[in-house]
C-alpha positions as CSV (number, residue, x, y, z in Angstrom):
1,M,13.4,0.6,-25.0
2,T,14.9,-2.6,-23.9
3,E,12.9,-5.6,-23.9
4,G,13.5,-5.2,-19.9
5,E,11.8,-2.1,-19.6
6,K,8.7,-3.3,-21.5
7,E,8.5,-6.8,-18.5
8,K,8.8,-3.9,-16.3
9,I,5.4,-1.8,-18.2
10,K,4.1,-4.8,-18.3
11,L,4.3,-5.9,-14.7
12,R,3.5,-2.9,-13.6
13,A,0.0,-2.5,-15.2
14,N,-0.6,-6.2,-14.0
15,Y,0.1,-5.2,-10.7
16,L,-2.6,-2.4,-11.0
17,N,-4.9,-4.7,-12.5
18,G,-4.8,-6.9,-9.2
19,L,-5.2,-4.0,-7.2
20,S,-8.4,-3.1,-9.2
21,L,-9.7,-6.2,-8.7
22,I,-9.1,-6.6,-5.2
23,F,-10.5,-2.7,-4.8
24,M,-13.3,-4.6,-6.5
25,G,-14.1,-7.5,-4.8
26,L,-13.4,-6.7,-1.4
27,G,-14.1,-3.0,-1.4
28,G,-17.5,-3.6,-3.4
29,L,-18.8,-6.9,-3.7
30,G,-17.7,-8.4,0.1
31,P,-19.8,-5.5,1.9
32,V,-22.9,-6.2,-0.1
33,Y,-22.4,-9.9,0.2
34,T,-22.7,-9.2,4.0
35,A,-25.6,-6.9,3.8
36,M,-27.3,-9.2,2.3
37,Q,-27.2,-11.8,4.9
38,T,-28.9,-8.7,7.2
39,L,-31.9,-7.2,4.8
40,E,-31.7,-4.0,7.0
41,T,-32.0,-0.8,4.9
42,R,-29.2,1.1,6.7
43,S,-26.7,-1.8,5.7
44,L,-27.6,-2.1,2.1
45,A,-27.3,1.6,2.0
46,I,-23.8,1.3,3.5
47,A,-22.7,-1.4,1.2
48,L,-23.9,0.4,-2.2
49,F,-22.1,2.9,-1.2
50,F,-18.6,0.6,-0.9
51,L,-20.1,-0.9,-4.4
52,L,-20.1,2.2,-5.7
53,A,-16.5,2.9,-4.1
54,G,-14.7,-0.2,-5.1
55,G,-16.3,0.3,-8.8
56,M,-15.3,3.3,-9.3
57,S,-11.2,2.8,-7.5
58,S,-11.7,-0.8,-9.5
59,W,-11.9,1.2,-12.1
60,E,-9.4,4.1,-12.3
61,L,-7.0,1.5,-11.5
62,H,-7.4,-0.6,-14.5
63,S,-7.4,2.8,-16.6
64,I,-4.0,3.6,-15.0
65,A,-3.1,0.0,-16.0
66,R,-4.6,0.2,-19.8
67,K,-2.6,3.8,-19.9
68,E,0.7,1.9,-18.3
69,L,0.4,-1.0,-21.5
70,N,-0.4,2.1,-24.2
71,K,3.3,3.4,-23.4
72,L,4.2,0.1,-25.1
73,D,2.6,1.4,-28.0
74,T,3.9,4.9,-27.9
75,T,7.7,3.3,-27.8
76,N,7.0,1.2,-30.8
77,E,5.8,4.6,-32.9
78,D,8.8,6.9,-31.7
79,H,11.4,3.7,-32.9
80,P,9.9,1.5,-35.3
81,T,11.9,-1.6,-36.2
82,A,11.5,-2.1,-39.8
C-alpha cells in the first residue's frame, strides 16, 4: 500500500468521524437543549428520541471510521517491511 493510499484511508476516517460529531451535536444535543428551554413533556420526549437517534447514528459512523483505520493494520500484516 502506498503512502497516498494510507493518507486517503486516514482522511476518509477523519471525515466520517467529523460527520459523527455533527450527528451527535445537531441531531442529538441540539434538540435536547431547545427542549430544555420550554420543559414541555412532548418536546422533551421528542428531544430524547432525537438524542437517541443522533447518538446511535454517531456511534455507527464512528465505528465505520474505525473500520477504515483498521485497513491500515491489515495491509501492513499482508506486506511486512522487515
